C-alpha positions in Angstrom: 0.0 0.0 0.0 3.0 2.3 -0.4 1.9 5.6 -2.0 -1.7 4.9 -1.3 -3.6 8.2 -1.2 -6.3 9.0 1.3 -8.8 9.2 -1.6 -7.8 5.7 -2.9 -8.1 4.3 0.6 -11.6 5.8 1.1 -12.7 4.4 -2.3 -11.6 0.9 -1.2 -13.2 1.2 2.2 -16.6 2.4 0.9 -16.9 -0.1 -2.0 -18.7 -2.7 0.1 -20.9 -2.4 3.2 -20.4 -5.8 5.0 -20.8 -5.3 8.7 -18.6 -7.3 11.2 -20.0 -7.3 14.7 -18.1 -8.6 17.7 -20.9 -10.3 19.5 -19.3 -13.7 19.2 -16.2 -12.5 21.1 -13.5 -13.7 18.8 -10.6 -12.0 17.1 -10.3 -13.1 13.4 -7.9 -12.4 10.5 -10.4 -9.9 9.1 -10.0 -7.9 12.3 -6.3 -7.4 11.5 -6.5 -6.3 7.9 -8.1 -3.6 5.7 -10.0 -5.2 2.9 -13.1 -5.0 0.7 -15.3 -6.2 3.5 -14.3 -3.0 5.5 -16.7 -0.1 5.3 -17.5 3.2 7.0 -20.6 2.9 9.1 -22.2 5.6 11.1 -24.2 3.1 13.2 -23.2 0.1 15.2 -21.2 -1.7 12.4 -17.5 -1.8 11.6 -15.9 1.5 10.7 -12.4 2.8 9.8 -10.8 5.9 11.2 -7.9 7.3 9.1 -4.9 9.0 10.9 -2.7 11.2 8.7 -0.1 13.6 10.1 -0.7 15.8 7.0 -4.3 16.5 8.1 -5.9 14.6 5.2 -7.5 11.9 7.2 -10.1 11.8 10.0 -7.5 12.8 12.6 -3.9 14.0 12.5 -3.2 12.3 15.9 -3.6 8.8 17.3 -5.3 10.1 20.4 -7.7 12.1 18.3 -8.7 9.0 16.5 -9.3 7.1 19.8 -11.5 10.0 20.9 -13.7 9.2 17.9 -14.4 5.6 19.2 -17.5 5.6 21.5 -17.4 4.3 25.0 -18.9 0.8 25.2 -18.1 0.3 21.6 -19.9 -3.0 20.5 -18.2 -3.6 17.1 -14.7 -3.6 15.5 -13.2 -0.2 14.8 -10.1 -0.1 12.7 -7.7 2.8 13.0 -5.5 3.1 10.0 -2.2 5.0 10.4 -0.5 6.5 7.4 3.3 6.3 7.6 5.0 8.7 10.0 6.3 9.1 13.6 3.5 9.9 15.9 5.1 11.5 19.0 2.3 10.7 21.5 1.6 8.9 24.7 -1.5 6.8 24.1 -3.9 4.8 26.3 -6.7 2.6 24.9 -9.1 2.8 27.9 -11.1 -0.1 29.2 -14.3 1.5 27.9 -13.2 1.1 24.3 -13.0 -2.6 23.3 -12.7 -4.1 19.8 -10.2 -1.6 18.5 -7.6 -2.5 15.8 -4.5 -0.4 14.9 -3.2 -1.0 11.4 -0.1 0.5 10.0 1.2 0.4 6.4 4.6 -1.0 7.6 6.1 -1.2 11.1 9.3 0.2 9.8 7.7 3.5 8.9 4.6 3.7 11.1 5.8 4.5 14.6 4.1 5.6 17.9 6.9 7.0 20.0 7.5 8.6 23.5 10.3 8.8 26.0 9.0 8.6 29.6 10.9 6.8 32.4 9.7 5.7 35.8 11.8 8.3 37.5 10.3 11.2 35.5 8.1 13.7 37.4 4.4 13.7 36.6 2.2 16.8 36.5 1.3 16.4 40.2 4.9 16.4 41.2 5.2 12.6 41.9 7.0 10.0 39.9 5.6 8.6 36.7 6.3 5.0 37.8 6.8 2.0 35.6 3.1 1.5 34.8 2.6 5.0 33.4 5.9 5.3 31.6 4.3 3.3 28.7 4.3 5.0 25.3 1.2 2.9 24.4 -1.1 1.2 26.9 -3.9 -1.3 26.2 -6.6 -1.5 28.8 -9.5 -2.7 26.6 -10.4 -6.3 25.6 -10.2 -7.6 22.1 -7.4 -5.2 21.0 -5.4 -5.9 17.8 -2.4 -4.2 16.2 -0.7 -4.9 12.9 2.3 -3.3 11.3 3.0 -0.7 14.0 6.1 0.2 16.0 5.7 1.0 19.6 8.8 2.6 21.1 10.2 4.3 24.1 13.3 6.3 23.2 14.7 6.8 26.7 18.4 6.1 26.9 19.6 2.6 27.4 19.6 1.5 31.1 22.6 0.2 32.9 22.2 -2.8 35.2 21.3 -1.7 38.7 20.3 1.8 37.6 17.3 3.2 39.5 14.1 4.6 37.9 15.2 3.7 34.4 12.2 1.5 33.6 10.9 2.8 30.3 7.9 0.9 28.8 7.2 1.0 25.1 4.0 -1.1 25.3 1.8 -2.1 28.3 -0.9 -4.7 27.8 -3.2 -4.7 30.8 -6.3 -6.3 29.2 -7.4 -9.8 28.4 -7.6 -11.1 24.8 -5.1 -9.0 22.7 -3.2 -9.8 19.6 -0.1 -8.2 17.9 1.0 -9.1 14.4 4.1 -7.9 12.6 4.7 -5.2 15.2 8.0 -3.9 16.6 8.3 -3.1 20.3 11.5 -1.1 21.0 13.1 0.0 24.2 15.7 -0.9 26.8 14.8 -1.7 30.4 11.2 -3.1 30.7 10.3 -2.6 27.1 7.1 -4.7 27.1 5.0 -4.7 30.2 3.0 -7.9 29.5 0.9 -7.0 32.5 -2.3 -9.1 32.7 -4.5 -11.2 30.6 -4.0 -13.6 27.6 -2.0 -12.3 24.7 -0.7 -13.5 21.3 2.4 -12.0 19.7 2.9 -13.3 16.2 5.9 -12.3 14.0 6.9 -9.5 16.3 10.3 -7.9 16.9 10.9 -7.1 20.6 14.0 -5.2 21.6 15.5 -4.4 25.0 18.2 -5.1 27.5 17.0 -5.7 31.1 13.8 -7.7 31.8 12.5 -6.4 28.5 9.5 -8.7 28.6 7.9 -8.7 32.1 4.6 -9.0 33.9 1.9 -11.4 35.0 0.2 -12.1 31.7 -0.2 -15.5 30.0 1.3 -15.0 26.6 2.4 -16.9 23.5 5.2 -15.5 21.4 5.3 -17.3 18.1 6.7 -17.2 14.6 4.5 -17.8 11.6 6.3 -20.7 9.8 5.9 -19.0 6.5 7.7 -15.9 7.7 10.2 -17.5 10.1 10.9 -14.3 12.1 9.8 -13.6 15.6 12.8 -11.9 17.1 14.0 -11.1 20.6 16.8 -8.6 20.1 19.2 -7.6 22.9 20.7 -4.1 23.1 22.4 -4.8 26.5 25.6 -3.0 27.0 26.9 -5.5 29.5 24.4 -8.1 30.9 20.6 -8.2 31.1 17.7 -10.6 30.9 14.8 -11.3 28.5 11.8 -12.4 30.6 10.7 -11.6 34.1 7.6 -13.5 35.0 5.7 -12.1 38.0 3.7 -15.3 38.7 3.6 -15.5 42.6 1.2 -18.4 43.2 0.2 -21.7 41.6 -3.3 -20.3 41.6 -2.2 -17.6 39.0 -2.7 -18.8 35.4 0.2 -16.9 33.8 3.6 -17.3 32.3 5.5 -16.7 29.0 5.9 -19.3 26.2 8.4 -18.5 23.4 7.8 -20.8 20.4 10.0 -20.9 17.3 11.5 -17.5 18.3 14.9 -16.2 17.5 17.3 -14.5 20.0 20.1 -12.3 18.8 21.9 -9.0 19.5 24.7 -8.3 22.0 25.6 -8.3 25.6 25.1 -11.3 28.0 21.5 -12.3 28.8 19.6 -14.6 31.2 16.7 -16.3 29.5 14.6 -15.4 32.5 14.5 -14.2 36.0 12.2 -15.2 38.8 10.4 -11.9 39.6 7.6 -14.0 41.1 8.1 -17.0 43.3 6.3 -19.2 40.8 7.7 -17.5 37.7 7.0 -19.5 34.5 9.0 -19.2 31.3 9.5 -21.8 28.5 11.5 -21.7 25.3 10.6 -24.3 22.6 12.2 -24.8 19.2 13.9 -21.4 19.6 17.2 -20.3 18.0 19.4 -18.9 20.7 22.5 -16.9 19.9 25.7 -17.2 21.9 24.7 -14.1 24.1 22.9 -16.4 26.5 24.7 -16.6 29.9 25.6 -20.3 30.3 23.7 -20.7 33.5 20.6 -19.5 31.6 18.4 -18.5 34.5 18.4 -16.2 37.6 16.6 -16.6 41.0 16.1 -12.8 41.6 18.5 -13.0 44.5 16.3 -15.4 46.4 17.5 -19.0 46.5 14.1 -20.2 47.8 12.6 -19.4 44.4 14.7 -22.1 42.8 12.3 -24.6 44.3 9.2 -23.0 42.9 10.1 -21.2 39.6 9.2 -23.2 36.4 11.9 -22.5 33.8 12.3 -24.8 30.8 13.8 -25.3 27.4 12.7 -27.8 24.7 14.5 -28.6 21.5 16.2 -25.2 21.1 19.2 -24.6 18.8 22.1 -22.3 18.4 25.3 -21.4 20.4 23.2 -20.3 23.4 21.2 -23.5 23.6 23.8 -25.7 25.3 22.4 -27.1 28.5 25.6 -28.5 30.2 26.1 -25.4 32.4 22.5 -24.5 33.1 21.4 -24.0 36.7 20.3 -27.4 38.1 16.9 -26.2 39.0 15.9 -25.3 35.4 14.3 -28.0 33.3 15.3 -29.7 30.1 11.8 -30.5 29.1 10.4 -33.8 27.7 7.8 -33.5 24.9 5.0 -34.2 27.4 6.2 -31.4 29.6 6.6 -29.0 26.8 3.3 -29.9 25.0 1.0 -27.5 26.9 3.2 -24.5 25.8 3.4 -25.3 22.0 0.2 -23.9 20.5 -2.7 -21.5 20.9 -4.2 -23.8 23.5 -1.7 -22.4 26.0 -3.6 -19.1 25.9 -7.0 -20.6 25.5 -7.0 -19.5 21.9 -10.1 -21.6 21.1 -12.1 -19.2 23.4 -11.1 -15.9 21.7 -9.1 -16.4 18.5 -10.5 -17.6 15.2 -7.4 -17.5 12.9 
């Protein structure tokens, strides 16, 4: 769609008038794409809002487009972003479900901000990790495709205080991200709560750059073969910090057919929560993985309760001979629950 004019886009979108309601509670492929089944609709049906920095769309800002989505929205709304860098801090509130953000290409469609946890807020307090996010999702059935979410705060050094700088926070159940880039350093992706699916995404950071208490599957599409975890650590860092604190919490991170590369020295995961759960299956791990692989967050008692595992991974970082003895080299039966959409109850909310 490079070079597509607003007029051409509107012609495509108004050609047909098929309405797609969300009453069945599923995310589908149609929800992630613009196509000839997409139409403008002033009533309760699907609609598209066009964002163009040049002022030729429905809004010149992302937040302005979100303001056009009604509270209690009952049907899919697609927000199409023309290429550009949108310097905004955005929250999709809990009152606005069924929203999709679609970019032309994640390389040139960017939502960017630069807040850190130690920054001062308007009331004189600290912003904190939660509100440092460039883009925050608090509404169910959210989708994004072809968008970069970035926090441009400087790279954090290990042990630095207040340098958490979230690019994307997902605090709602049932969210999907396709062909997106999530860029930052410390605490890049706050995978906060709910069930989430990250397909063919590029996630960059240095220290605990995927963290939270969500239940999420990070997966590559076998046709594209690229779901990348990219390290920008200047010395050492970690990929995943699971906050799972109890066996009653249904959360954890599964990385399936992902690729790890970059620089620095990284732990695969750290036990932020006492029952932290992180699994890598069929992943290609570069030699930047610290041989021990896993960290107990400075609390040896967590070695008895954390559930860290690897299954059939390859690459120079996949050698298990020096792994901590309390991590698991999984059998197929142990790995099986983490290997497909059933891990995130996909049959209940994804129809792909």
